[in-house]
C-alpha positions as CSV (number, residue, x, y, z in Angstrom):
1,M,0.0,0.0,0.0
2,N,1.3,3.4,-1.0
3,D,0.1,6.2,1.2
4,S,2.0,8.9,-0.7
5,S,-0.1,11.3,-2.6
6,D,2.9,12.7,-4.5
7,S,3.1,10.5,-7.6
8,S,6.2,12.2,-8.8
9,T,8.3,10.4,-6.3
10,A,6.8,7.0,-6.9
11,R,9.0,4.6,-8.8
12,P,7.4,2.7,-11.7
13,A,7.1,-1.0,-11.0
14,P,10.1,-2.9,-12.4
15,V,9.7,-4.9,-15.6
16,V,9.6,-8.6,-14.6
17,L,11.8,-11.2,-16.4
18,D,10.9,-14.7,-15.4
19,V,13.8,-17.1,-16.0
20,W,12.7,-20.7,-16.1
21,C,15.8,-22.5,-15.1
22,E,17.3,-25.7,-13.9
23,L,20.4,-25.7,-11.8
24,Q,21.9,-28.8,-13.3
25,C,21.6,-27.4,-16.9
26,T,24.7,-26.3,-18.7
27,D,22.7,-24.1,-21.0
28,C,21.4,-22.2,-17.9
29,R,25.0,-21.9,-16.8
30,G,25.7,-20.2,-20.1
31,A,22.8,-17.8,-19.6
32,L,24.5,-16.4,-16.4
33,V,26.6,-14.0,-18.5
34,D,23.5,-12.5,-20.1
35,L,21.6,-12.4,-16.8
36,S,24.5,-10.6,-15.1
37,A,24.7,-8.1,-18.0
38,L,20.9,-7.5,-17.7
39,R,21.2,-6.9,-14.0
40,A,24.1,-4.5,-14.5
41,R,22.2,-2.6,-17.3
42,Y,18.8,-2.3,-15.6
43,G,19.4,-2.5,-11.9
44,E,16.2,-2.2,-9.9
45,R,14.2,-1.5,-13.1
46,L,14.3,-5.2,-14.0
47,E,13.2,-7.8,-11.6
48,L,14.8,-11.1,-12.4
49,R,12.8,-14.0,-11.0
50,L,14.2,-17.5,-11.1
51,R,11.4,-20.0,-11.8
52,H,12.1,-23.7,-11.3
53,F,11.8,-26.1,-14.1
54,P,13.8,-29.2,-13.1
55,L,14.1,-31.7,-15.9
56,E,13.7,-35.4,-15.3
57,K,17.0,-36.2,-17.1
58,H,18.9,-34.5,-14.3
59,K,18.6,-36.5,-11.1
60,H,19.7,-33.7,-8.7
61,A,17.8,-30.8,-10.4
62,F,14.7,-31.1,-8.1
63,A,16.9,-31.0,-4.9
64,A,18.9,-28.1,-6.4
65,A,15.6,-26.2,-6.9
66,Q,14.7,-26.8,-3.3
67,A,18.1,-25.7,-2.2
68,A,17.8,-22.5,-4.2
69,E,14.6,-21.7,-2.4
70,E,16.3,-22.3,1.0
71,A,19.1,-19.9,-0.2
72,A,16.4,-17.3,-1.0
73,E,14.9,-17.8,2.5
74,Q,18.4,-17.1,3.9
75,G,18.8,-14.0,1.8
76,S,21.3,-15.3,-0.8
77,A,19.3,-16.6,-3.8
78,W,21.4,-15.3,-6.7
79,P,24.9,-15.9,-5.1
80,Y,23.8,-19.5,-4.4
81,I,22.2,-20.0,-7.9
82,E,25.4,-18.7,-9.6
83,A,27.7,-20.8,-7.4
84,V,25.7,-24.0,-8.2
85,L,25.4,-23.3,-11.9
86,G,29.1,-22.5,-12.1
87,R,29.9,-26.0,-10.9
88,V,27.3,-28.2,-12.6
89,E,29.7,-31.1,-13.0
90,E,30.2,-31.2,-9.2
91,L,26.4,-31.3,-8.7
92,D,26.2,-34.2,-11.2
93,R,28.8,-36.2,-9.2
94,E,28.0,-35.3,-5.6
95,G,24.3,-34.4,-5.5
96,E,22.8,-33.1,-2.3
97,T,26.1,-33.2,-0.5
98,F,27.4,-30.6,-3.0
99,L,24.3,-28.4,-2.4
100,V,24.9,-28.3,1.3
101,E,28.6,-27.7,0.8
102,V,27.9,-24.7,-1.4
103,A,25.7,-23.3,1.3
104,R,28.5,-23.7,3.8
105,E,31.0,-22.0,1.4
106,L,28.7,-19.0,1.1
107,G,28.3,-18.7,4.9
108,L,24.7,-19.9,4.9
109,D,23.2,-22.2,7.5
110,A,24.3,-25.5,5.9
111,E,22.5,-27.6,8.5
112,E,19.3,-25.8,7.7
113,F,19.9,-26.6,4.0
114,D,20.3,-30.3,4.9
115,T,17.1,-30.2,7.0
116,A,15.2,-28.4,4.2
117,L,16.2,-31.1,1.7
118,I,15.1,-33.8,4.1
119,D,11.8,-32.3,5.2
120,G,10.8,-31.0,1.7
121,R,9.6,-27.6,2.9
122,H,10.1,-26.0,-0.5
123,I,8.6,-28.7,-2.7
124,L,5.3,-26.9,-3.2
125,I,7.1,-23.8,-4.6
126,V,9.1,-26.0,-7.0
127,D,6.1,-28.0,-8.1
128,A,4.0,-24.8,-8.6
129,D,6.8,-23.2,-10.8
130,Q,7.1,-26.4,-12.8
131,A,3.3,-26.6,-13.3
132,E,3.0,-23.0,-14.3
133,G,5.9,-23.4,-16.7
134,K,4.2,-26.4,-18.4
135,A,1.0,-24.5,-18.6
136,I,2.6,-21.7,-20.6
137,G,4.6,-24.0,-22.8
138,V,8.0,-24.1,-21.2
139,A,9.6,-27.3,-22.5
140,G,13.3,-26.8,-21.7
141,T,15.7,-24.5,-20.0
142,P,16.5,-21.7,-19.9
143,T,13.2,-20.1,-21.1
144,Y,12.5,-16.4,-20.5
145,V,9.2,-14.7,-20.2
146,I,9.1,-10.9,-20.4
147,G,6.1,-8.8,-21.3
148,N,4.0,-11.9,-22.1
149,E,6.6,-13.0,-24.6
150,R,8.3,-16.4,-24.2
151,L,11.9,-16.8,-25.5
152,D,13.4,-20.2,-25.6
153,G,17.1,-20.2,-24.6
154,G,17.4,-24.0,-24.6
155,K,17.9,-24.2,-28.3
156,S,20.3,-21.2,-28.5
157,Q,21.2,-18.2,-26.4
158,E,22.1,-16.3,-29.6
159,G,20.5,-12.9,-29.8
160,L,18.3,-13.5,-26.7
161,R,19.8,-10.8,-24.5
162,E,19.3,-8.3,-27.3
163,R,15.7,-9.4,-27.7
164,I,15.1,-9.2,-23.9
165,E,16.7,-5.7,-23.9
166,E,14.4,-4.6,-26.7
167,I,11.3,-5.8,-24.9
168,A,12.5,-4.3,-21.5
169,D,13.3,-1.0,-23.1
170,R,9.8,-0.9,-24.8
171,L,8.0,-1.8,-21.5
172,L,10.0,0.8,-19.5
173,A,9.3,3.5,-22.1
174,E,5.6,2.7,-21.9
175,Q,5.7,3.3,-18.1
176,A,7.4,6.7,-18.4
């Protein structure tokens, strides 16, 4: 609720970029460069939201999605996501042990991560993201949704950042 009657000081709502991602996906790791560039260019004007879409072919993806939610709860979502994506091969080999170790390396409560993975407290969030992704036609990762446009990065990242920037610029100009 905004009690301010002075609309000149109100910030426009950020443009939302949903990133349907899977933390055991090498294509998603490749997308990190673009996501970092988008964050640097737009700052608070672009809200990047990680949406979970674990693929069945990756046996640790569902646990990694839950771990990312625990990282968000502990206030370190993006540092955790970037750390896990940067070391996909270790996740492939070590599974949940690796997820807890990354939390420890980042100074997060690793025991709470372990407990969260055991008790499944974040499963509903992951399931809801996946169901929503399927409902809008997400078939692979990464997939981006901005301004009701879906862009599939699972086939190729080529030109996607530029397309996202075009859409974001247009949406921000419409708000001005």
